[in-house]
Steps between C-alpha positions, in 0.01 A plus 500: 500500500774504761282309746431228244872466430580470873221245548625285212853523632386379843327200339814410307710524817250282691498227237877507476530461877277192490714340226824580675363376828414169339857462381665585824279318740337265246497123458829326421475303165459125551811300416512319161470120503867462402609680817306274736513171309756308301527254216689203364600407146713248313528229239410133537712254302536126458770353720797373306409660167425860597199504268246768606172345614171660411172428676655437840241566770628717785324532833582728793444358848270234350288739291530478120639825362640484145660285229822543309502656152635340183855603596465348849477838672262605776437804719293534816429833672297622796655269758523605865853530641635185664561139404271331246504148357488462121399169344585418137293224335476357147366170371786257444742689726599474864339772711741751656458755779694808600487728806536864399549801727292783358620855567269799462560698183726230355463229236697196615646261238420131545578243230390134506610175335253214454609140449340323205334179624346400165581169340409318178417144412405325175231237539463240226164352414454137606155445343357653185246403236221644290141394453268540201127557537289183487808287437604198708853503360780560754800715399707464818799358311484742209814708426291816457226687684215640294248766598243689296178479305436283195145629476270687737391168651833314492791607715828381653597572858835451677553343844823562689619404847822544698640450850504781757716332767876473450769350720733795443273798571197339661135558409436793269158546660684616812696765305394842385486464122565826317449367149450169320527475121411187309737466202376313193692447177270578206565242233216575259194721458213546257171681454438849634754758605490402870344269753383605846596241760344512847632299796288341772575255785396140459303369796517126429795264481595366155755270341713608210460177303127463565354851478265573213210740448271267691728305738765610748638169626294193589186713514344783304538873558222649709472746211602396148806677364672509839352604836635840597405797720347745256500776765879499531667651193869448577645637178420622151713566193444598138752288308587598146507239225793679338862420576509123550802320649509748782421517873175644634408554862181503705488669838366252758611683817145490636511121497754490781282717719202277419694185600574640846142408593407240232627164382728498196346294220670700228369750248272492200546735205183606316515653147293794381487632140259637243619265228669161482849546650750247636834514679748215542761491778780257580390260777686344789519167312673646196838326460606702195470844659637412842606858574159643414276322747245702699616647828403768752731781604422596860634799692438489874625606840484358848212627716 
């Protein structure tokens, strides 16, 4: 029994010596990332207003890294010590850069202010009319624009055109358009609860006081009802028939991107509904409602 005890004791001493030996002459723990690398943090705001900017893209030495949160804050870790270049970018704002000296084990503060380069312009329609299926009547001088379905086989479509080149700001096709909203004043409505309106680009020239379902100026449309590119849906909106004498808007931002590489012949508005539904808007020619003519609100910035 005594021999067994001594033997067990020797085993315990041997194992203990191995453990202690590992601690004394063992491997030194690897340093934590925070002790060999550093970080940078801060808030990005709009210059002049101090408004926090969310969605700002931040790159480090040319490599995308992170974006700012809803409160404009950001934080980047794991950077090697030394100088790094941060770039702050957001659509509609001037890009800013900052050189930051990163110190190991330290988070360095670095704020940024971005200058707002966005601008707005209101474009007023210079041609508008509507056409009725299988009708040769021209409505170019009418005070109202009608769109909708009388029956499944009889419909009204709107045609609208406007200039893109202005002496003050230049050609909008050379700008970066953030948003473009067509504003229409709804004068009357009838039929169903709403009308779906889809917007397409016209691909033939037309004259306001000559355009009908069949003709566009001195000649006929290549396709009756207005020749348009059916593959290019530039906007769509479900417009309620409730609440007349009020403004409605249709997003046509895609149209400005389309016109960068295509001729501008204007837009055609096609109605879709399950039952007979019509909407009436104030037209450009309306002399009674001068302050309610169609226009486009464009927000853009210089490239």
